KOLKOL-282499 format. One record per residue: residue number from 1; residue in one letter; x, y, z of N, C-alpha, C in turn. Coordinates in steps of 0.05 Angstrom, whole numbers, plus 5000, padded with zeros to 4 digits. Atoms other than C-alpha are relative to their C-alpha. Layout:
N
<NUM, 'A', <X, Y, Z>, <X, Y, Z>, <X, Y, Z>>,
...
***
This chain:
237
<1, 'M', <4984, 4976, 4987>, <3920, 2889, 9473>, <5030, 5005, 4988>>,
<2, 'S', <4970, 5004, 5008>, <3988, 2866, 9450>, <5003, 5003, 4969>>,
<3, 'R', <5000, 4998, 5023>, <3969, 2868, 9382>, <4995, 5035, 4993>>,
<4, 'R', <5004, 4966, 5004>, <3948, 2950, 9393>, <5028, 5012, 5001>>,
<5, 'A', <4980, 4992, 4987>, <4015, 2956, 9429>, <5024, 4995, 4974>>,
<6, 'K', <4984, 5002, 5018>, <4052, 2930, 9365>, <4993, 5013, 4982>>,
<7, 'K', <5007, 4981, 5022>, <4017, 2974, 9317>, <5012, 5029, 5004>>,
<8, 'D', <4988, 4975, 4992>, <4037, 3032, 9359>, <5026, 4998, 5002>>,
<9, 'D', <4971, 4997, 5005>, <4110, 3020, 9352>, <5005, 5012, 4971>>,
<10, 'F', <4997, 4983, 5028>, <4105, 3053, 9283>, <4989, 5025, 4999>>,
<11, 'L', <5010, 4972, 5010>, <4096, 3125, 9258>, <4992, 4996, 4969>>,
<12, 'R', <5013, 4999, 5031>, <4056, 3129, 9192>, <4999, 5030, 4987>>,
<13, 'H', <4996, 4977, 5014>, <4068, 3178, 9139>, <4985, 4995, 4969>>,
<14, 'Y', <5010, 5001, 5022>, <4029, 3182, 9077>, <4999, 5022, 4978>>,
<15, 'T', <5003, 4982, 5024>, <4036, 3216, 9008>, <4984, 4989, 4975>>,
<16, 'V', <5013, 5006, 5025>, <3998, 3221, 8943>, <5014, 5020, 4981>>,
<17, 'S', <4983, 4987, 5029>, <4044, 3242, 8878>, <4999, 4995, 4978>>,
<18, 'D', <4995, 5010, 5024>, <4062, 3236, 8815>, <4977, 4991, 4980>>,
<19, 'P', <5019, 5012, 5013>, <3996, 3232, 8778>, <5009, 4998, 4976>>,
<20, 'R', <4991, 5007, 5029>, <3999, 3201, 8705>, <4981, 4991, 4989>>,
<21, 'T', <5017, 5017, 5025>, <3957, 3178, 8649>, <5001, 4976, 4996>>,
<22, 'H', <5001, 5034, 4996>, <3938, 3106, 8650>, <5001, 4995, 4972>>,
<23, 'P', <5002, 5009, 5032>, <3944, 3074, 8580>, <4965, 5002, 4992>>,
<24, 'K', <5022, 4998, 5004>, <3868, 3065, 8587>, <4987, 5025, 4998>>,
<25, 'G', <5009, 4972, 5001>, <3859, 3141, 8592>, <4994, 5014, 5030>>,
<26, 'Y', <5004, 4981, 4977>, <3843, 3159, 8665>, <5024, 5002, 5015>>,
<27, 'T', <4977, 4993, 4983>, <3888, 3192, 8720>, <5005, 4978, 5022>>,
<28, 'E', <4998, 5014, 4977>, <3925, 3152, 8767>, <5021, 5016, 5015>>,
<29, 'Y', <4982, 4981, 4987>, <3964, 3175, 8825>, <5018, 4982, 5018>>,
<30, 'K', <4982, 5017, 4988>, <4024, 3140, 8859>, <4997, 5005, 5038>>,
<31, 'V', <5014, 4996, 4973>, <4003, 3132, 8938>, <5026, 4986, 5015>>,
<32, 'T', <4983, 5012, 4987>, <4060, 3116, 8987>, <4996, 5003, 5023>>,
<33, 'A', <5005, 4992, 4972>, <4054, 3100, 9059>, <5025, 4989, 5015>>,
<34, 'Q', <4971, 5012, 4989>, <4116, 3093, 9102>, <4994, 4997, 5032>>,
<35, 'F', <5007, 5008, 4969>, <4119, 3062, 9171>, <5030, 4999, 5009>>,
<36, 'I', <4971, 5004, 4991>, <4178, 3079, 9214>, <4994, 4995, 5026>>,
<37, 'S', <4991, 5013, 4979>, <4201, 3048, 9273>, <5005, 5021, 5024>>,
<38, 'K', <4994, 4977, 4977>, <4198, 3088, 9341>, <5025, 4992, 5014>>,
<39, 'K', <4977, 5010, 4988>, <4253, 3045, 9368>, <5022, 5010, 4986>>,
<40, 'D', <4979, 5001, 5023>, <4297, 3052, 9305>, <4985, 5021, 4974>>,
<41, 'P', <5005, 4979, 5027>, <4285, 3113, 9260>, <5003, 4989, 4969>>,
<42, 'E', <4993, 5007, 5019>, <4323, 3080, 9212>, <4988, 4974, 4986>>,
<43, 'D', <5012, 5023, 5007>, <4279, 3020, 9207>, <4975, 5012, 4985>>,
<44, 'I', <5028, 4984, 5008>, <4231, 3046, 9153>, <4988, 4976, 4975>>,
<45, 'K', <5015, 5017, 5016>, <4178, 3004, 9111>, <4985, 5014, 4981>>,
<46, 'E', <5021, 4983, 5022>, <4144, 3033, 9047>, <4987, 4982, 4985>>,
<47, 'V', <5020, 5015, 5015>, <4087, 3008, 9010>, <4990, 5021, 4978>>,
<48, 'V', <5006, 4980, 5023>, <4071, 3043, 8942>, <4982, 4984, 4978>>,
<49, 'V', <5020, 5014, 5022>, <4006, 3030, 8902>, <4994, 5020, 4982>>,
<50, 'W', <5008, 4981, 5020>, <3978, 3064, 8842>, <4969, 5003, 5003>>,
<51, 'K', <5030, 5004, 5000>, <3903, 3087, 8850>, <4989, 5018, 4991>>,
<52, 'R', <5016, 4981, 5017>, <3854, 3123, 8807>, <4980, 5016, 5021>>,
<53, 'Y', <5013, 4983, 4987>, <3799, 3180, 8832>, <4978, 4978, 5013>>,
<54, 'S', <5021, 5016, 4986>, <3745, 3122, 8845>, <5010, 4984, 5022>>,
<55, 'D', <4990, 5017, 4970>, <3792, 3082, 8895>, <4997, 5018, 5016>>,
<56, 'F', <4999, 4987, 4977>, <3799, 3140, 8933>, <4972, 5010, 5010>>,
<57, 'R', <5025, 4989, 5002>, <3725, 3161, 8931>, <4984, 4975, 5019>>,
<58, 'K', <5009, 5027, 4982>, <3709, 3088, 8958>, <5014, 4997, 5029>>,
<59, 'L', <4984, 5000, 4979>, <3760, 3092, 9007>, <4988, 5024, 5023>>,
<60, 'H', <5016, 4978, 4988>, <3729, 3158, 9029>, <4977, 4992, 5014>>,
<61, 'G', <5033, 5003, 4990>, <3660, 3134, 9037>, <5006, 4973, 5022>>,
<62, 'D', <4993, 5023, 4975>, <3687, 3070, 9082>, <5009, 5013, 5021>>,
<63, 'L', <4990, 4982, 4974>, <3722, 3110, 9126>, <4981, 5025, 5017>>,
<64, 'A', <5016, 4984, 4986>, <3678, 3161, 9136>, <4972, 4987, 5017>>,
<65, 'Y', <5022, 5026, 4987>, <3621, 3104, 9155>, <5014, 4996, 5029>>,
<66, 'T', <4986, 5005, 4970>, <3673, 3082, 9210>, <5002, 5022, 5020>>,
<67, 'H', <4997, 4980, 4980>, <3686, 3148, 9234>, <4975, 5010, 5009>>,
<68, 'R', <5025, 4994, 4992>, <3616, 3166, 9245>, <4989, 4986, 5021>>,
<69, 'N', <5008, 5017, 4981>, <3603, 3105, 9284>, <5022, 5003, 5025>>,
<70, 'L', <4980, 4998, 4985>, <3667, 3128, 9326>, <4986, 5025, 5025>>,
<71, 'F', <5011, 4982, 4982>, <3623, 3188, 9360>, <5020, 5020, 5005>>,
<72, 'R', <4978, 4982, 4995>, <3687, 3234, 9351>, <4989, 5026, 4989>>,
<73, 'R', <5016, 4975, 5001>, <3643, 3299, 9357>, <5024, 5023, 4991>>,
<74, 'L', <4991, 4972, 4994>, <3702, 3342, 9367>, <5021, 5004, 4971>>,
<75, 'E', <4986, 4998, 5018>, <3742, 3332, 9296>, <4980, 4991, 4976>>,
<76, 'E', <5018, 5006, 5023>, <3709, 3334, 9228>, <5017, 4989, 4974>>,
<77, 'F', <4988, 5017, 5020>, <3718, 3284, 9177>, <5004, 5011, 4970>>,
<78, 'P', <4997, 4979, 5020>, <3752, 3318, 9115>, <4979, 4986, 4972>>,
<79, 'A', <5020, 4994, 5022>, <3710, 3332, 9051>, <5019, 4983, 4974>>,
<80, 'F', <4985, 5014, 5019>, <3730, 3296, 8989>, <4987, 5014, 4973>>,
<81, 'P', <5006, 4988, 5022>, <3729, 3329, 8919>, <4975, 4987, 4982>>,
<82, 'R', <5019, 5008, 5004>, <3665, 3316, 8885>, <5003, 4988, 4966>>,
<83, 'A', <4996, 5010, 5030>, <3659, 3274, 8813>, <4988, 5014, 4980>>,
<84, 'Q', <5013, 4979, 5022>, <3654, 3310, 8746>, <5008, 4985, 4977>>,
<85, 'V', <4995, 5005, 5017>, <3653, 3291, 8683>, <5017, 5017, 4979>>,
<86, 'F', <4984, 4975, 5024>, <3679, 3352, 8643>, <5025, 5008, 5020>>,
<87, 'G', <4978, 4985, 4988>, <3747, 3380, 8663>, <5017, 4982, 5020>>,
<88, 'R', <4984, 5016, 4976>, <3772, 3324, 8703>, <5033, 4995, 4992>>,
<89, 'F', <4969, 5004, 5009>, <3840, 3320, 8663>, <5010, 5027, 5007>>,
<90, 'E', <4985, 4972, 4995>, <3853, 3400, 8680>, <5015, 4996, 5024>>,
<91, 'A', <4979, 4993, 4974>, <3916, 3411, 8724>, <4985, 5004, 5027>>,
<92, 'S', <5008, 4990, 4968>, <3877, 3442, 8780>, <4979, 4981, 5010>>,
<93, 'V', <5018, 5022, 4989>, <3821, 3383, 8783>, <5018, 4977, 5008>>,
<94, 'I', <4978, 5023, 4987>, <3881, 3333, 8787>, <5012, 5008, 5022>>,
<95, 'E', <4993, 4993, 4978>, <3913, 3372, 8840>, <4982, 5000, 5027>>,
<96, 'E', <5023, 5003, 4973>, <3852, 3382, 8884>, <4993, 4971, 5004>>,
<97, 'R', <5007, 5026, 4996>, <3840, 3306, 8880>, <5023, 4991, 5015>>,
<98, 'R', <4976, 5010, 4985>, <3909, 3290, 8894>, <5004, 5009, 5032>>,
<99, 'K', <4996, 4986, 4977>, <3912, 3342, 8952>, <4976, 4982, 5022>>,
<100, 'G', <5021, 5007, 4985>, <3841, 3310, 8978>, <5005, 4973, 5011>>,
<101, 'A', <4991, 5030, 4998>, <3869, 3239, 8977>, <5019, 4997, 5021>>,
<102, 'E', <4987, 4996, 4981>, <3923, 3257, 9016>, <4996, 5010, 5025>>,
<103, 'D', <5010, 4991, 4972>, <3889, 3295, 9066>, <4982, 4975, 5019>>,
<104, 'L', <5016, 5026, 4988>, <3841, 3231, 9077>, <5016, 4981, 5011>>,
<105, 'L', <4980, 5017, 4993>, <3900, 3184, 9082>, <5013, 5012, 5031>>,
<106, 'R', <4987, 4991, 4986>, <3933, 3230, 9130>, <4983, 5007, 5027>>,
<107, 'F', <5020, 4991, 4974>, <3871, 3247, 9176>, <5000, 4971, 5019>>,
<108, 'T', <5009, 5027, 4986>, <3868, 3169, 9193>, <5027, 4998, 5016>>,
<109, 'V', <4980, 5003, 4986>, <3941, 3173, 9225>, <4993, 4997, 5033>>,
<110, 'P', <5003, 5002, 4970>, <3920, 3188, 9298>, <4977, 4986, 5010>>,
<111, 'I', <5026, 5016, 4993>, <3859, 3146, 9297>, <5002, 4974, 4993>>,
<112, 'P', <5000, 5029, 5007>, <3869, 3070, 9305>, <4986, 4992, 4987>>,
<113, 'A', <5023, 5017, 5013>, <3803, 3048, 9285>, <5003, 5008, 4968>>,
<114, 'L', <4994, 4989, 5033>, <3821, 3087, 9214>, <5024, 4984, 4990>>,
<115, 'N', <4972, 5010, 5009>, <3895, 3064, 9204>, <4997, 4971, 5000>>,
<116, 'N', <4999, 5027, 4997>, <3878, 2995, 9229>, <4977, 4987, 4986>>,
<117, 'S', <5026, 5007, 5017>, <3815, 2989, 9187>, <5005, 4975, 4981>>,
<118, 'P', <4992, 5012, 5034>, <3806, 2933, 9136>, <4996, 5014, 4980>>,
<119, 'Q', <5001, 4993, 5026>, <3788, 2976, 9085>, <5027, 5020, 4992>>,
<120, 'L', <4978, 4986, 5004>, <3852, 3018, 9090>, <5017, 4977, 4995>>,
<121, 'K', <4985, 5017, 5007>, <3891, 2953, 9092>, <4994, 4989, 4970>>,
<122, 'E', <5002, 5009, 5026>, <3856, 2928, 9031>, <5007, 5020, 4981>>,
<123, 'F', <4993, 4980, 5022>, <3870, 2992, 8997>, <5028, 5003, 4992>>,
<124, 'F', <4974, 5006, 5009>, <3945, 2982, 8999>, <5010, 4964, 4992>>,
<125, 'R', <4992, 5027, 5003>, <3941, 2904, 8990>, <5010, 4999, 4972>>,
<126, 'G', <4985, 5010, 5026>, <3986, 2880, 8930>, <5022, 5021, 4996>>,
<127, 'G', <4988, 4976, 5008>, <4028, 2944, 8931>, <5030, 4991, 5005>>,
<128, 'E', <4970, 5005, 4995>, <4103, 2946, 8927>, <5017, 5007, 5025>>,
<129, 'V', <4983, 4998, 4976>, <4140, 2936, 8991>, <5028, 5000, 4998>>,
<130, 'T', <4971, 4998, 4998>, <4209, 2960, 9003>, <5007, 5010, 5027>>,
<131, 'R', <4980, 4997, 4975>, <4262, 2974, 9059>, <5018, 5020, 4991>>,
<132, 'P', <4971, 4984, 5014>, <4302, 3040, 9038>, <5021, 5000, 5022>>,
<133, 'S', <4979, 5007, 4980>, <4344, 3026, 9102>, <5011, 4977, 4997>>,
<134, 'E', <4982, 5025, 5005>, <4363, 2958, 9082>, <5015, 5009, 4972>>,
<135, 'V', <4984, 4992, 5021>, <4386, 2983, 9015>, <5018, 5025, 5007>>,
<136, 'S', <4981, 4984, 4993>, <4420, 3042, 9046>, <5022, 4989, 5016>>,
<137, 'R', <4982, 5017, 4986>, <4457, 2993, 9093>, <5018, 4981, 4978>>,
<138, 'D', <4986, 5013, 5021>, <4473, 2949, 9031>, <5025, 5017, 4989>>,
<139, 'L', <4976, 4985, 5013>, <4509, 3004, 8996>, <5020, 5010, 5018>>,
<140, 'Q', <4976, 4993, 4987>, <4549, 3026, 9057>, <5020, 4974, 5006>>,
<141, 'I', <4981, 5029, 4995>, <4581, 2950, 9064>, <5010, 4997, 4971>>,
<142, 'L', <4988, 5010, 5025>, <4599, 2952, 8986>, <5029, 5014, 5004>>,
<143, 'P', <4970, 4989, 5000>, <4675, 2966, 8977>, <4995, 5023, 4976>>,
<144, 'P', <5006, 4977, 5014>, <4689, 3030, 8944>, <5007, 4993, 4968>>,
<145, 'P', <4999, 5008, 5031>, <4690, 3027, 8864>, <5027, 5006, 4994>>,
<146, 'L', <4975, 5008, 5011>, <4754, 3011, 8829>, <5002, 5024, 4980>>,
<147, 'I', <5000, 4978, 5023>, <4763, 3083, 8795>, <5033, 5004, 5003>>,
<148, 'P', <4973, 4989, 4999>, <4837, 3095, 8777>, <4999, 5028, 4999>>,
<149, 'T', <4997, 4967, 4988>, <4861, 3161, 8807>, <5025, 5002, 4978>>,
<150, 'P', <4976, 4998, 5014>, <4908, 3190, 8757>, <5025, 5016, 5021>>,
<151, 'P', <4978, 4991, 4976>, <4977, 3200, 8787>, <5011, 5033, 4994>>,
<152, 'S', <4992, 4980, 5003>, <5012, 3263, 8806>, <5022, 5009, 4977>>,
<153, 'D', <4985, 4987, 5024>, <5055, 3306, 8756>, <5029, 4988, 5004>>,
<154, 'E', <4975, 5009, 4993>, <5116, 3281, 8792>, <5004, 4970, 4996>>,
<155, 'A', <4997, 5030, 5005>, <5099, 3206, 8790>, <4995, 4995, 4971>>,
<156, 'R', <5002, 5005, 5031>, <5077, 3212, 8719>, <5025, 5005, 4984>>,
<157, 'H', <4972, 4991, 5014>, <5146, 3238, 8695>, <5017, 4983, 5006>>,
<158, 'C', <4971, 5019, 4994>, <5186, 3184, 8733>, <4994, 4972, 4998>>,
<159, 'Q', <5005, 5027, 5004>, <5145, 3129, 8708>, <5009, 4990, 4971>>,
<160, 'P', <4991, 5004, 5017>, <5176, 3093, 8653>, <4980, 4996, 4976>>,
<161, 'P', <5016, 5013, 5019>, <5139, 3076, 8586>, <4992, 4979, 5000>>,
<162, 'P', <5005, 5034, 4997>, <5101, 3014, 8585>, <5014, 4983, 4983>>,
<163, 'C', <4992, 5019, 5016>, <5133, 2991, 8522>, <5031, 4994, 5009>>,
<164, 'L', <4971, 5014, 4992>, <5203, 2984, 8560>, <5000, 4978, 5006>>,
<165, 'S', <5007, 5025, 4992>, <5172, 2921, 8583>, <5013, 4979, 4980>>,
<166, 'L', <5001, 5009, 5015>, <5181, 2897, 8516>, <5034, 4995, 4990>>,
<167, 'L', <4974, 4995, 5010>, <5260, 2914, 8505>, <5013, 4968, 5001>>,
<168, 'P', <4986, 5028, 4993>, <5288, 2850, 8539>, <4989, 4982, 4980>>,
<169, 'A', <5008, 5022, 5022>, <5246, 2804, 8490>, <5010, 5009, 4969>>,
<170, 'L', <4988, 4999, 5022>, <5273, 2839, 8429>, <5027, 4996, 5004>>,
<171, 'V', <4976, 5007, 4998>, <5341, 2832, 8452>, <5004, 4975, 5001>>,
<172, 'T', <4998, 5031, 5000>, <5331, 2757, 8466>, <4997, 4986, 4970>>,
<173, 'L', <5006, 5009, 5021>, <5302, 2748, 8401>, <5023, 5009, 4977>>,
<174, 'G', <4980, 4988, 5020>, <5363, 2784, 8368>, <4989, 5014, 4979>>,
<175, 'A', <5011, 4982, 5023>, <5325, 2831, 8330>, <5018, 5022, 5000>>,
<176, 'M', <4980, 4974, 4998>, <5378, 2884, 8355>, <5017, 4989, 5023>>,
<177, 'S', <4979, 5007, 4979>, <5446, 2879, 8388>, <5001, 5030, 5014>>,
<178, 'P', <4991, 4975, 4988>, <5452, 2941, 8434>, <5028, 5008, 5000>>,
<179, 'L', <4980, 5001, 4999>, <5522, 2929, 8436>, <5014, 5011, 4970>>,
<180, 'T', <4986, 4999, 5027>, <5547, 2924, 8362>, <4979, 5015, 4975>>,
<181, 'G', <5019, 4986, 5019>, <5480, 2954, 8332>, <4991, 4989, 4977>>,
<182, 'S', <5008, 5013, 5025>, <5472, 2905, 8282>, <4973, 4990, 5002>>,
<183, 'C', <5025, 5007, 4998>, <5408, 2879, 8264>, <4998, 4974, 4975>>,
<184, 'D', <5007, 5023, 5017>, <5382, 2809, 8234>, <4985, 5009, 4979>>,
<185, 'P', <5019, 5002, 5018>, <5338, 2801, 8174>, <4966, 5008, 5012>>,
<186, 'R', <5030, 4993, 4985>, <5277, 2811, 8225>, <4997, 5027, 5010>>,
<187, 'S', <5000, 4979, 4991>, <5296, 2882, 8238>, <4975, 5016, 4991>>,
<188, 'H', <5027, 4981, 5013>, <5234, 2910, 8196>, <4976, 4989, 5025>>,
<189, 'I', <5021, 5008, 4985>, <5191, 2876, 8250>, <5005, 5018, 5026>>,
<190, 'C', <5000, 4983, 4978>, <5220, 2922, 8304>, <4997, 5028, 4990>>,
<191, 'V', <5005, 4975, 5010>, <5217, 2977, 8258>, <4964, 5005, 5000>>,
<192, 'N', <5028, 4998, 4999>, <5141, 2968, 8254>, <4990, 4999, 5031>>,
<193, 'W', <5002, 4992, 4972>, <5139, 2964, 8329>, <5007, 5017, 5009>>,
<194, 'V', <4994, 4975, 4999>, <5172, 3021, 8338>, <4987, 5022, 4995>>,
<195, 'K', <5017, 4981, 5007>, <5129, 3060, 8300>, <4976, 5000, 5013>>,
<196, 'C', <5022, 5002, 4985>, <5070, 3034, 8342>, <5010, 5017, 5025>>,
<197, 'E', <4993, 4993, 4971>, <5109, 3054, 8405>, <5007, 5028, 4996>>,
<198, 'K', <4999, 4969, 5002>, <5124, 3124, 8376>, <4974, 5009, 5000>>,
<199, 'S', <5018, 4990, 5000>, <5054, 3137, 8364>, <4982, 4999, 5032>>,
<200, 'R', <5008, 5001, 4971>, <5036, 3116, 8437>, <5019, 5023, 5016>>,
<201, 'L', <4985, 4981, 4986>, <5096, 3157, 8460>, <4994, 5029, 4995>>,
<202, 'L', <5007, 4968, 5008>, <5075, 3223, 8424>, <4969, 5004, 5010>>,
<203, 'S', <5023, 4997, 4992>, <5005, 3212, 8454>, <5000, 5004, 5031>>,
<204, 'S', <4998, 4998, 4971>, <5032, 3211, 8530>, <5019, 5029, 5004>>,
<205, 'D', <4983, 4975, 4990>, <5069, 3267, 8570>, <5029, 4992, 5002>>,
<206, 'L', <4976, 5003, 5002>, <5135, 3252, 8540>, <5013, 5034, 4994>>,
<207, 'P', <4992, 4973, 5009>, <5184, 3316, 8528>, <4994, 5007, 4971>>,
<208, 'A', <5000, 4992, 5026>, <5172, 3355, 8471>, <5018, 4997, 4977>>,
<209, 'S', <4984, 5011, 5022>, <5234, 3332, 8435>, <4996, 4978, 4989>>,
<210, 'L', <5006, 5027, 5005>, <5205, 3264, 8426>, <4982, 5007, 4976>>,
<211, 'E', <5023, 4993, 5014>, <5152, 3305, 8381>, <5012, 5002, 4969>>,
<212, 'S', <4987, 5001, 5027>, <5204, 3297, 8319>, <4999, 4975, 4988>>,
<213, 'D', <5009, 5026, 5010>, <5210, 3240, 8266>, <5022, 4984, 5016>>,
<214, 'L', <4977, 5018, 4988>, <5241, 3189, 8308>, <5005, 4972, 4978>>,
<215, 'N', <4991, 5024, 5011>, <5277, 3134, 8275>, <5006, 4977, 5011>>,
<216, 'F', <4998, 5031, 4986>, <5291, 3061, 8295>, <5016, 5005, 5024>>,
<217, 'W', <4979, 4996, 4977>, <5353, 3073, 8331>, <4994, 5016, 5020>>,
<218, 'S', <5007, 4979, 4984>, <5336, 3138, 8359>, <4985, 4996, 5026>>,
<219, 'C', <5013, 5009, 4984>, <5279, 3111, 8391>, <5007, 4988, 5021>>,
<220, 'L', <4995, 5024, 4981>, <5309, 3052, 8424>, <5021, 5020, 5021>>,
<221, 'S', <4975, 4989, 4978>, <5368, 3099, 8453>, <4984, 5013, 5016>>,
<222, 'V', <5019, 4988, 4977>, <5311, 3146, 8485>, <4985, 4981, 5012>>,
<223, 'L', <5016, 5013, 4982>, <5275, 3095, 8510>, <5019, 4984, 5022>>,
<224, 'C', <4979, 5007, 4982>, <5339, 3066, 8541>, <5010, 5021, 5019>>,
<225, 'E', <4998, 4975, 4978>, <5359, 3132, 8567>, <4974, 5013, 5024>>,
<226, 'W', <5021, 5000, 4985>, <5293, 3136, 8593>, <4993, 4987, 5023>>,
<227, 'H', <5002, 5028, 4979>, <5296, 3069, 8632>, <5023, 5007, 5016>>,
<228, 'L', <4974, 4990, 4982>, <5367, 3099, 8659>, <4990, 5022, 5017>>,
<229, 'G', <5004, 4982, 4988>, <5331, 3157, 8688>, <5004, 5026, 4992>>,
<230, 'H', <4985, 4973, 5009>, <5361, 3211, 8641>, <4977, 5009, 4982>>,
<231, 'L', <5015, 4981, 5012>, <5313, 3263, 8613>, <5011, 5021, 4974>>,
<232, 'S', <4992, 4985, 5018>, <5360, 3294, 8569>, <5003, 4984, 4976>>,
<233, 'V', <5005, 5022, 5025>, <5343, 3257, 8502>, <5004, 5017, 4972>>,
<234, 'S', <4997, 4984, 5023>, <5352, 3314, 8453>, <5027, 4996, 4982>>,
<235, 'S', <4978, 5010, 5012>, <5420, 3290, 8437>, <5005, 4979, 4983>>,
<236, 'H', <5005, 5021, 5011>, <5396, 3230, 8414>, <4979, 4995, 4973>>,
<237, 'I', <5018, 4998, 5023>, <5347, 3251, 8361>, <5014, 5007, 4979>>,
***
């Protein structure tokens, strides 16, 4: 009795879908059994198996025999499409068999002697068992993806170029003297660096005046002016 009560704690739902051709040439169907807890509708277990027409026909015969011995005269056991050699790969025949198999499985839902029968359990034995509710809950507890959000126009124009962080290093190396304007023999290194930074600057949202031919000193001057927060850079070009 307790076993019967435990079984009744779940609602059952069957679907037959996605017919496909097996590598051996016959048609198989995806059969999904859903068991939904009456106490917690989000507690769902799914069992998926792939079956062919002969599997459904055997199950139909087994369940029909069980149903006849129940003496349930008020309900008619569903018929099942007959076997045929020719035309079995036609779309209409495949759909007829799919619907017949689905009707058979759904017929068993309100009849405990059928939905708890050994034949039906054997039919789903070895199927893929999943719990969609657990997958959904796992996704809910995951942190949001680290997708960078583009800054607003105001914030973008207020931020200095990333290359400014390299200016102190250049001064420390003696590659340039911002007070005297003198360069040591390593100035060509700075020139190459500025050329690289120029390409980066021109690809960013800088004022249009920077799109001219920037030489070494004017570029550094513009970067310094940018660092100081002045946007009127045309006089330095």
